[in-house]
C-alpha positions as CSV (number, residue, x, y, z in Angstrom):
1,M,0.0,0.0,0.0
2,G,3.0,2.3,0.4
3,D,3.2,2.6,-3.4
4,R,-0.3,3.9,-3.9
5,P,-0.8,7.7,-4.0
6,S,-3.2,9.1,-1.4
7,A,-6.6,10.3,-2.5
8,K,-5.4,13.9,-1.9
9,D,-2.6,13.2,-4.4
10,Q,-4.9,11.4,-6.9
11,F,-7.7,13.9,-7.3
12,E,-8.1,17.6,-7.7
13,A,-11.1,19.7,-6.6
14,Q,-10.8,21.6,-9.9
15,D,-12.8,24.5,-8.4
16,K,-16.1,22.9,-9.6
17,S,-19.4,24.6,-9.2
18,L,-22.7,23.8,-10.9
19,P,-24.7,26.6,-12.4
20,F,-27.6,27.8,-10.3
21,K,-30.1,30.7,-10.1
22,G,-30.4,33.5,-7.6
23,P,-33.3,34.4,-5.2
24,E,-34.9,36.4,-8.1
25,A,-36.0,33.0,-9.5
26,I,-38.3,32.3,-6.4
27,D,-41.9,32.5,-7.6
28,A,-43.9,34.0,-4.8
29,A,-46.4,35.3,-7.3
30,C,-47.8,31.8,-7.7
31,L,-49.0,31.7,-4.1
32,E,-52.8,31.7,-4.0
33,C,-55.2,31.8,-1.0
34,F,-58.8,31.0,-0.4
35,D,-61.1,32.7,2.1
36,Y,-61.3,31.1,5.5
37,E,-65.1,30.7,6.3
38,Y,-64.9,30.6,10.1
39,V,-63.6,34.1,10.8
40,G,-65.4,35.6,13.8
41,R,-67.9,32.7,14.1
42,G,-66.7,31.4,17.4
43,T,-66.1,27.9,16.0
44,G,-63.0,27.3,14.0
45,E,-61.1,30.2,15.5
46,G,-57.5,29.7,16.6
47,I,-57.1,26.6,14.5
48,E,-53.6,25.5,13.6
49,I,-52.8,24.3,10.1
50,V,-49.6,22.3,9.7
51,T,-48.3,21.5,6.2
52,T,-45.1,19.3,5.7
53,T,-43.1,18.1,2.8
54,N,-40.0,16.1,2.7
55,E,-39.5,16.7,-1.1
56,F,-38.0,20.2,-0.8
57,T,-34.8,21.0,-2.6
58,S,-32.6,24.0,-3.2
59,V,-28.9,24.2,-4.0
60,C,-25.8,25.2,-2.1
61,P,-24.9,28.8,-3.0
62,F,-21.3,27.9,-3.0
63,S,-21.1,24.6,-5.0
64,G,-24.5,24.4,-6.7
65,L,-24.9,20.9,-5.4
66,P,-28.4,20.0,-4.3
67,D,-29.6,20.4,-0.7
68,F,-32.6,18.4,0.5
69,A,-34.8,19.2,3.4
70,E,-38.1,18.7,5.2
71,V,-40.2,21.9,5.4
72,T,-42.9,22.3,8.0
73,I,-45.2,25.3,7.8
74,T,-47.5,25.9,10.8
75,Y,-49.9,28.8,10.9
76,T,-53.1,30.2,12.4
77,P,-55.2,31.7,9.7
78,D,-57.0,35.0,10.0
79,R,-59.0,35.5,6.9
80,K,-57.1,33.4,4.3
81,C,-55.6,29.9,3.9
82,V,-52.9,29.0,1.4
83,E,-54.0,26.8,-1.4
84,L,-51.8,23.7,-1.4
85,R,-51.2,23.3,-5.2
86,S,-49.9,26.9,-5.3
87,L,-47.7,26.2,-2.3
88,K,-46.2,23.2,-4.0
89,Y,-45.4,25.3,-7.1
90,Y,-43.9,27.9,-4.9
91,L,-41.7,25.5,-3.0
92,M,-40.6,23.9,-6.3
93,S,-39.4,27.2,-7.5
94,Y,-36.4,26.9,-5.1
95,R,-35.1,23.7,-6.8
96,D,-32.3,25.4,-8.6
97,V,-31.9,28.5,-6.4
98,G,-28.6,28.9,-4.5
99,I,-29.6,30.0,-1.0
100,W,-28.3,29.5,2.6
101,Y,-30.7,27.7,5.0
102,E,-30.8,30.8,7.2
103,H,-31.9,32.9,4.3
104,L,-34.2,30.3,2.9
105,V,-36.3,29.9,6.1
106,N,-36.8,33.7,6.4
107,R,-37.6,34.1,2.7
108,I,-40.3,31.4,2.9
109,L,-41.8,33.0,6.0
110,D,-41.8,36.5,4.5
111,D,-43.5,35.3,1.3
112,L,-46.1,33.3,3.1
113,V,-46.9,36.0,5.6
114,K,-47.4,38.5,2.8
115,A,-49.7,36.1,0.9
116,V,-51.7,34.6,3.8
117,E,-51.7,37.4,6.4
118,P,-52.0,34.9,9.3
119,T,-52.3,35.5,13.0
120,S,-49.1,33.6,13.5
121,M,-46.8,31.4,11.4
122,E,-43.7,29.2,11.9
123,V,-41.5,27.7,9.2
124,I,-39.0,25.0,10.0
125,I,-36.3,23.7,7.6
126,A,-34.8,20.4,8.7
127,A,-32.0,19.9,6.2
128,N,-30.5,16.6,5.4
129,A,-27.0,16.0,6.6
130,R,-24.2,17.6,4.6
131,G,-20.7,16.7,5.5
132,G,-22.0,14.8,8.5
133,L,-23.8,17.9,9.9
134,S,-27.6,18.3,10.0
135,S,-29.2,21.7,10.4
136,T,-32.7,22.7,11.6
137,V,-33.6,26.4,11.2
138,T,-36.8,28.0,12.5
139,A,-38.3,31.4,11.7
140,R,-41.5,32.7,13.4
141,Y,-44.0,35.4,12.9
142,S,-46.7,36.8,15.2
143,R,-49.0,39.7,14.5
144,E,-48.8,40.7,18.1
């Protein structure tokens, strides 16, 4: 084994980076909402809606390599609820966007709060391990 070169001597990093898009490619305009029928009726107030997907992907803003995560969106509606098909299209618009997790979670929260105008909302990004490290990032909004 002494005659074999080490992996460090065999391979070069070659400054590789895959092409990716910037945050301008995120399509918040596709988010649609429907009216919440139980506003002010006593019943159905203060409900909590939890939507989760484990199919979320964006890319590393350094290498362009894909990042995979579970996204959990929890909110209490006021007058509107997000329509799930539009939410799926919105989340899919991140698939080739280079963005840090810390920015990603805040961008999703900002876009959804603007569209839904909830009483409260929380977005959690639980990223798959990269380099042996897993990250979970949470952003919260409260009207109060």
